[in-house]
N, C-alpha and C positions, 0 to 999 in steps of 0.2 A: 664199337667206337671209343679212342681214349677219353681217360678220366679225363677230367681238368683238374691241373693242379692249382693247389691253394695260392691267397693273393699273398701271402706269406713266401712260400715258394717260389712266385711269378718276379718277388720284386729281389730275393734271392739269387734268382737265374739274372736279373736285369742286372745288379750291382746295386740296390739299394738306389734312395736318396733322390726320389720322386715322388710328389704328393699324391698320395690317392685318394681321390673322391670319396664320399661318407659311401658306407654299405647299404645306404636306404636307394642307392641306385641301383645297385646291384650289378653282377655281371650278365651278360648274357650271348648268347653262341648262335650264328650263323649255322646251320646246320647240311648235312651235304645228303639229300632227298635219294641219291642214288646208292648212298651208303659207301661214297668216294665213286673211282672208276671213273674219273673222266678223260681230261687226255692221257692217259697214266704212259708208262712205258720207261724205262731206264734212259739216262742221261746221256745224251753224246754230243762229243766234241768238248765237254767240257766238265770233265771230273772232278772228283776231289785230289788232290795233290799232298806231299807231306807236310805239314805244318810247321809252322817255323816252331813250336812249342806245343806244350799242351795248351789247349783249348781254354783253361781258365787262367791263361795267362796273355790272351788278347783278347779283344772285342772291337767290333765294327761299328762305325756310326755311318751313314748316307742320308743329306738332308736335299730334299730335292722339291720344285715348284711346283711337278704333277703328278697323277700317281704311274702315267708311263714313262716319267725322266729316266729312270735308275735302268729300265728294261732296254730302252735305246741307247742310252748313252754310257753306263757305268757295266755292263756286260763285254766280257766275260767274269771279270772282276770279281760283282756280286753275288754270282754263283757262286765262285771259286769259296767265299767267303760266308754265306749260308752253309755249302757244305763241309766246311769247316768242323764245324760244331761248335764254334766260338758264338758266344752273344753277338747277333748281327741284327741292328737296329734302323730303319728307312724312315725318315722323319719327312711327311708331306707337309708342307705348309700352306697350301692351297685346298680349296675344295675341287677349282677344277673345272668349274661349275660351266663356262663356255658358254655358247649359248642355249643348251638346257635342251637340247634335241641331242635325245640318244642313236645317230643315223649319220650316214656319211652324207657328206655335205651337196654331192649332186646324182644322189640318189632320189628313187619316186619316193621310197619311204622319208624322204628328210622333208619332204610337203605336206605330207600327212601326219607327221608326227607333233605332238605338241610340246610347247616351251614349258620343260619341268627341270631346273635347277637344281634342287635338292635334286631330285632322282636320279640326274646324270651323273651327280656327283657322286650318289652311291654308287652307283652301276662301276663307274672307275674304279670307286674302291675295292667293291667284289673280282673287279680285273687284276689288279696291282695283288688281290690276295690269293686269287688262281693259278698268277704266275711263280709268286712267292712261296707258293704248298709246290707247285711241280717241281720247283729246282730245291726242294727240301727233300720231298717224301716219291716225286715220281707219279703224285697223284694232282692234278688240278685242283679238286673235288674234297681234297681233306679238310676237315673241320677247322675251324677256327673259334675262339671267346674273346669278347669285346667288353671292355669296361671303361668305363672313365675314372682319370685322372687329371690333376691339375700338375700342371707347371709350375704355374703362378698361384696362388693363395686366391679361389674364385676364380680362376678362366680354365675350364676341362676343357680338355682334348680327349679323342677318343685309343687306348690303346689296344691294338689288337694282337693275343700270341696265338701262333698254331699249335693245337693243343698236341700235336703226337711229336712235335719240334717246338718246345717250347721259348728256346733260345730266339727263334725265327719274330720278331716283332717290327709292329708298324703304330706309328703314332701320327696319327690326321688332326692339325692345328685348325684345318678348314676357314683359312681367312679367304678372304674374296680375292679371287684370282682377275687380273688385267682384262678379260674376255676379249683383247687383239696382240697380234704377237707385236706390234711397234708402233699402232698410234696411241700417244700417250693420253692417257686417265688418271683422273686425280687419284679416286678410288681405287689406287692396285698397291703392292708393296713399293714399286717405283715411286708414287705419287707420297707415300708415306717416307720413304728413304728419302726425298729431297724436300719433304716440309710443305709438301702440296697440301697433305691433309693432315690431322695432327691424331686423326684414327682412323684404324680401317677392322672393319667389321667382320666378323664372321659370317660364314654362310651351313650351318648343318647340312648332312644329306638325310636324306627321308630314313625317319626311323631311328636315327641316332640316340643314341645313349647321352649325345652334349643337347638337353632339351631347349635350354634358351643360349640365343645369340649374345656375343659378346665383342666387345670391340677394345684392340689392342693398341696403344700409342708405341711410334718407335722403340723407347727404351721397353718397353715393356714385351716384346718380339725379342730384345738383344738377351733378354735377361730370362724371357722362355729358353732361346738357347742354350743360355750360360747353364740354364737348370738341366739341362738335357743332355749335354757334355758331363755334367756333373755326374747324372745319374747312371750314364753307361761308362763312363771313366774309360774313354775308347784306346787303342795303340792305332790304330787307321782311324783317319777322318775324310770322307771321299764328298767334294761337294759340285755343283754346276760349275761354269765359268763363269768369276766375277769380271773378266776382261775382255768382252767376246771382241771379235773382228768388227769393223764398221761398215756399212753399206757401202758400194759404190757410189753411191747419191742420195741426197738428201729426199726425204720424202716430204709432199704437202703438210699431211699432217703435223710434221713434226715442225714445221717452220714456220706452221702456223697457230702452232699450242701457245699456249700462256707462256709469260717469261720462264718463272718457275720450272717447267715442264720442257722447257727445249731443251737439246742437245744434240749431240751426234746422232743418226741413224745407225741401228746394228743390226745383225744380219741373225743374232739369236732370240730366241722370245724374252721381252723383257721380264715375265717372271724367275725365269732362268738367272739370269744375271742379278736382280735384287735379291733374290734365295741365299746366294752366293758371298754378295755383299754384305748381308745380314748377319751368316756364318763367320766371315771378317769379324766383322766387328764383333760378335759372339767370344769365338777364340781368343781377340787381342783380349777381352775382359775375362775371361776364365784363368784365359795364361799369366794374366797380370795379379792373378787371386793369391800367388804363393807357387810351392812345387808342386809339379803333377804328373801324372806317370805318363811316358813318352809317349807321344803321337805324332807321325806322321801326317801328310795333310796331301790330298791330290784332288785336283779339280781337271772336270770332263768337259772337254767342247760340247758342245749342244748342236744347233741346229746348222753351225758352218761346216759341221762333217760335210755336208751336202758339197764343199766346194771344194774338198780336199781328195786325193786319191784316199778309196778306201783300203783300210789298215787289215781286216780279216780275213782268212780265208774261208773256204765255202764250208767246210764244217761247222765252224764255228758260226758263221751267218747263218746255216742253218737251224742251228741248236738258239740260233736268239728268235725267229722266225716259230718256231717250235712256241717260245715263251709269249710273242708278242699275240700268236692266234688263243693261247690262251686269256692274254687281257684282254682280247677284242671278241671273246665270245664266239668264236668261230664253229663249236662244236654243240650251242644253243644247252646247254645245259642246266639242269635245274640246279640252282644254287639253293634256293628256299626261301628267295629274296623276290618279291614283286617290283622294285626298281628296276631291276636285270642284271645280268652274270658279268657285266664285261662292259666296254667301251666298243660300240660297233664305228664311230667312224676312223677307229682302226681297223676292226676289224681283219679282213683276208688279207688288207693292205699294207702290210707292215713291210713287206718289201718291195714296196710301189709307190709311185707318185714321190711327194715331198719325203718320205720315212723309208726311201731308197737308200737314201746315202747315208741316214741316221744308225740302220740295221747295219752297215757293213762297214761303219769306220770307228771303232774307238780310241781316241786321241785325249792324253790329258794335255793343259795349260803350259806347264812343267814339260819338256819332252824328255829331261833325264838326261846326263852327263856322265860317262864312265871316270874322269878324271878328280876323284876324291880321295883319293888312296895316292899318295908320296911319300916319297922318303926323304927325311930329316936328315941333317948334315953326316949326324952320326951313323946313316945306314939304317936306323929304324922306320920301319912305314907308321905311318898315323894315316889314321881314316877322317874324316869328317862328316855329316849328317846335319841335314834341319829337321830339329822335332823343337815342339813345342814352339814354333818359332825363332828360337835359336840355334846359333852351330853349337854338335856335342863333337868329341873327339875323342880318337880310339888311338893307343900307339904300341906298336910290341914293345916288352918289357925287354929283350935282347932281340939286337939285329941278327935277320932271318929266321926266326922263332916264335909261335905260337908259347904261351899263352900272351895275350894283350890285356891291357890294363886301360880302364875307362867304364862310361864315359865320362871325361870333363867339361866342367865350363873352359874354357881356355879366351875367351875373347867376349866381350862387355855386349850391350845393346848397342844397336845401330839407331837407336830410337824408335823403335818399334818392332814387330813382328818379323822375320826375313818370309819373303813369300819359299816354298818348299823345292829351292833348287841350292847348292852352293858347289863352286867347281876351285879347282885347287893349281895352284902355278907354282913350277917350282925354278926360280933364277939359279943361273949358274954356278952362283956361288953355293946354293944350296939351300937359301932364305925360298921358305912358303909364301905366298900371296893367296888370300880368302878374295872369290868374288862370289856376287849374291843380287837379287833385289830386295827392295823393298815398296810396299805397297800402304801409301798415305793416305787414312781415312779421311771424310771431309768433319771433322771434330776438332773442336775447339778452336774454330777461324782457320784451321788448315785448310786450302783446297786440295781435291781429290787428283791422286797423282801418282806414279812410281818414276822411282830413281833408282838407278844401277849403285850399289859400293862395292867398297873393298876394302879389305886392312890386311896389312904386311905383317910378319911374324916379329917381333922383337926379342927373342930369347927362349930359353927352355926352364919349366917352373921347377922345385924339387920333387914334382912324382915325374918326372919326364917326360912330359907333353910339351909341345911347345905354346908358348903366350904373345900376344898378339898386342898391338898396339891400338889407337882408336879408328872404328871406320871410320872414310872420308868418300865421300859422294862423287860419282864421275857424270852426274845426271843424266840425262837421253839424250838419244839424237833430236827428237820433238819437244822443242820449247815448251810450248801449249799443256796446261796439266792435263786437259782432256787426251789428249792426242799421244801424249806418255804413256796412258793406261797400256795402250796397245806394243809398247816395246815386248821385242822379245827376251828370253833368255841369253847370256852372255856366252859365246865362245872365246877361250883365251888361248893363246899361244904366246912362248917366248923365244924371241933369237939369240944367237950364241951370245951378243955384246950385251944382253940383258935388257933390251929393250922386248915392252911389255904389249901383247897387241888386243885390244878386247873388240868382239866385232857381235853385231846387235840388228836383229831385224827390227827396222823403225816402222811409224805408222801406215805407210805409203807402200809398204812390201820392200822397200827396198833393203839391200843391207849397210851399217855403216862402221866405221871405223876408227878407233878413236888409240893411239899409243903412247906410251911414257917411260922413257927410258928407265933403266932398275923399279919400273910401276909407278913412276912419279911424274912429277913435272909434266903432266898429259897435253897433249895437243887438243887442238879443235877435232868436232866429229866431223868427218869427212864421208861422201857417199862413194861407192862402188858402181861403175858402170853396170845399165843393165841392156838386153839383147835390143838391139835397133831395130827402127819400124814401128810398126804402130804400139797403141797404149796395149802393153801385155795384160793379159786377163787377172781380174781382179780376185786373190791377191798374188802378186809375183811371185813372192816366196809367202813358202808355207814353215811356220814354225820349225824349229829343229836344225840348227846352222850347225857347222864345225870349220875348226882351223888346226893348221899344224903348218909348224917351218920343215922344211929337208933339209939333209944335212948340206946344202950350198949356201943356206937360208933363206932362202924364198919361203915368201908367204903364199900357202895354198888355204882355199876356202871355198865351200861345198855347201851347196843348199838346194834342198827338194823343191819343185813347185808343181803345180797342178798339173804339169805335161813332162816333166823331163827332169834331170840332176841337173844345176847348173854349177859351172867349176870357173874360179879365179885362182890367177894365178901371178906372183911379182915378177915383173920381167926381168929384176935382178931385184938384190938382197935392198934390205931395206925402202922399197919404192915399193907404189900403192899397188895391190894387187888387178890385176885386168882381166875383164871376160876373155874366159877360150873360147876357144870353136866349140861348138855344139856337142856337147857328150853323145848323143845319139841314142841316153839311157831310155828306156820305160820309166813311167813314174814311179816314184818311191812311195809305197805305204807305212812307209815311219820316218825319223828324223834321220840325217845320216850322220854316221860318224868317219874322221877323214885317220889312215894310219900308215903310217912309212911304209912300203913296200920292198924296203931291202934294197933296192939297188938308186937309192938320190932323188927317187919320187914321193908319189902319193898314193894310196888307193882308197876308195870311197866303198863302206860297207852299210847296205840298206836292205831291208824288206820290198820285196817286189809288190807293188799293189795290186788289191784284190786276190793274194795267194799269200800272203808272208812268209814267203820266198826268201831265205837267205840270199844274197846276190855280194860277190867280192868281184867291184871293175876297175880298170887301169886301163890307161890310155896303150894304144898298141904300139904308138909311136915312143922315143925317148921324152923326158920330160923337156916339154916348154914346145915343140914340134905343134905346130897349128894344123887345123884340119882332118884329123882322123880320129874318127870315133872310139869310142871306150870298148873292151869287150870284158863280157860279163861271165864269171867261172859264178856257179848253182851252188849249194850246198846242200845236203840231204835237208829235206823236210823237219821243222823244229815243232811246229805250231807257234801258238803265241800271238803276241804283237808286241810294238814298242823296237824300242833303236837298240840296236845289235851292239855290245861293246867290244871293241877291236882295238890290241894290244901286240906290238914289235919286240920281241926279245932281240936283247945287244947280246954281242959275245960270237961265239962259232954257230950257225944255221940259222940264226934271228930267226926263230919259228914266230907262226903267225898265231894269237891267241883269241880266239873269241868267244863271246859269250852271250845269250838269249834268253828271254822267257819264253817257256814251252807251253803245251796246249793248256797244263792244268799248273798255272803262276808259279811253275817253280823252274831256278836258275843251271843252264845247262849249257856246260865249258867245253870248246872242241880245240886242239893243239894240233897245229901241223907243221913241217920241217920243209927243209927243200925238197920239191917232189912229192911230198907223199901231202895227202889232203885225209884228214884223220875226219870219223864222224862223232857225232856228239856223243858225250859222254853220260854218265849216270848221271841224272837229275838231284838236284840240294834240296835246298827248300823254299818254299813260296818266301816271294821278297815284294817288297815295294820298290819304286826308282827303277833303276838301271844300277845291273853290276858295275863295282870300282877293280881297276885292274892297276898292278904295279909288278915292280920287278924286284926281289928282295936281295941281299947282300950276294947273297949263293948263287943268283945269277936263275934264280925259279919263278915263272909268275905267281902272284898270290892274286884271288880273287876274294872281294869280299861284297857283301849283300845284305840289307837294312832286313829284316825279318819285319816279318805282319806282327809280331810282337815288341817290337819297336828296338830286339836287341842286332847288336853288330854279327853278324854270321862271316866263317874265313872256311876258305880250303887253299892249300900250297899244293906246287906239284912237288913229286919227290924228287924231281932230277928237273934241270933244266930241259921242255919241251916236251916233258912227258906225262901222264894221265895227272888228274888234281889226286888231293886224298879225300877223307870225309870231310863232311862240312860239320862246323860244332862253330857253337857260341864263342867269340873273341877271347873269352876268359877262360877255353878248355882246348881252344886251336891247337893241335900238335904241329911237327913241323914235318907234312905230307905225307906219314907211314896209311897205308893204308887196312882195313878191317876185313 
C-alpha cells in the first residue's frame, strides 16, 4: 500500500493557502480490504493527452453540487485533467443525502431500505472516490486518506486525497441538499441564495472526520469558495450551469411556493444551478481582490442534456459507463465502509432512464467561437480570450511571424466579470470590435440578469496592442431580467457596407437579430421566423448558432435543434434572413460553424449526434434555391466533442481549414484544397474552448488555442494550404517551420 504523504507535502501539492484542521482530529484512511483490484483495467476512450505545459504550471478546480455531477456532466474533460498529473481538485458542495435510501427508487429493495441520510451521503462519497481512483490509477479500490480542513476558521470540511496520486483531491463541504429537483425548499442552496433562510446547515456523512454540523450564511459559503480558489490557484475552473434551460411549463409547486422562492421552473436540478451561482459570486470576489494567475472558466450543462442530441461517440460513452459503474457500486466491492461503497440509485443504470442523455452528452454553456483571432490594420494578428473574467490580448510582434507579445489588458471593466467567451468582428476598415456577455448577480440592489456588451477599438498602444474604448450594452432580446439569463452567446457577422449583425438565442428558443451601421446606432431586436405548423419541440434552438455574410452580402444563419440543423438566408443584401427549406440534415451533436464554400455561398460544419463525426454540409443547388436537401461529406473521425472551427483561406485554391478537439482533448487541424480532402494532422496541446483561426499576411492559416495552463499556443502553416508547424507558446511561436 502506498504510504500517505505528510500534511506538509499534501499542502505543497495542493498549492497551500488552506487552513488545516487541528492535528488532534488526525488523518484517517479508507482502506481497500482486497488490496485494490476493483474495477481495474486500462483507460479506454479517454487517455492522457499532451499537456499544455508541465503539470506544475496548471491546476484544475471542479465545483459540483452532488457526488455524481462531475462524472455525468464534466467528462471526458475531468478524466483528462486527472491523468495530466496536474493538481485536480473537486469540491462537492452538498452531502447529496436525498431520501437517505441507497436503492433504486422503483426497486423491491427500496421498500425495505431504511432511511439513513448520513449513511447514503457517505456511500455517494465512496462512489465518487472509486470513480476518481479509476480515472487516476485504473483501480477503483485504490486507497484514500481523509483529513478535516477548514475553508473558513471554525468551518470544517473533509479533504480526501488519493494515496497513489495525491494530486487528485476531493473536498466535501457537506451542506444539506434540496432533496428535490425543482420543488422549492427553503433549506437548500437556492433558498439561501434567494434569502429564504439565513443559514444552511451541514449534514456530515456517517463516520466523517467532521463530527459537528455547522451552518453557513450566504456570505460564508462564498468566502469558503473564495478560500478554495486561493488554495488551488487554478488555471482551469469548471462549474455546473448557472443559467439553465427553463421548463416548458410552470410547476404547481413553483406557483404555490412562498413569494421569495417563486420563479421560473427549470429543467436542471436546483442544486446544480445554485452551486454554479455561488461559484460565480466567489470568482467575482476573488478576482476583485487583486492580480491572480490566469484562469479560464467552463460551465457544464446538467439535466438539459436530455433535451439535446448526444454529443459523445460510442467509445467515450462506454468509458463514462465504466466510471458510473464504479460510482454505482456495480461490482459490490468491499471498500471497508459499512455505509456502502457507492450509489445504488445509479447502480448499473447510468445509461438508462433519466441518466441516458446525461452520460451521452457533454456540453458547455459557452459553445465557443473560432472568431477570437483577427488581423489588425497593419496585418499583425491579435488574439483575445476571457481570463479571470476580463479580456486579455496577444499580438504578433511582426506581421506574418511569431513570436507574439502579451497578454495585455486592452479594455477596461464591463462593470463586472465577463462570461467565458469573447468574439471579435473586423470592420471593412480594419477596426476591431469585441462582443461578449456578462451576468449581473443579485447584489447591491441589482436584479439578476444578463446583457450582451460590445466595445470598439480606438487605437493602438505603445506596445503594439490594440486599445479599446468603453463597453456598451446591447441589452438582450428579452427585457425581463429572469428571462434574459437564458440569452445565448452571440454570433457576429459584418456586411461589406460595415453593418454589424448580432444574433443570439432568446429565452423562447428563437433567434433574435440586432444590427448597427459601423457597430453603432443599433436597431431594435427582431426575431427570425421559425418552422411553420405546430409549436416546435422545446427548446427549438440549442445553444451554438453561427452567422456569415457571403460574397454577395447576404446574411446566413445556422442553428442546431433537437431534430436537425436550421438555415436562414437573406433574400437580398440588407434584408432580414428568412428560414430556408428544410436542410434534411441529421441532428448536430455540437454547435454549428458556418464557413464560405468558395462559390459564393456557405457550408455548415458540425459533429453528427451520437458519433462526434465531423460533417461538412452544403446545399446541392445554387445559393438561394429552395426545396433542396443539403449533402454531407464526412471527415475521418477525430473523436472528442464540441464545436469544430472552420476557415476558408482567400487567394488561389482557397483551402478549407478545420480544427477540432480529439479524444484526448488536444487540438487537431486539417487543411484541404480543391479536390483534396486531407486527414487530421498531428495533434497539438490540450486546450480549453475552441481553436481560433485567421489568415496571416503571407496567406497562411494560423491556429491559436488557449492552453489548460492559461497560455496562448499557436501553430502556422509553412505555406498557404500546407500542414501546420509545431505548436508552441505564443511567445516562442516560429514562422511555421516543422521539427
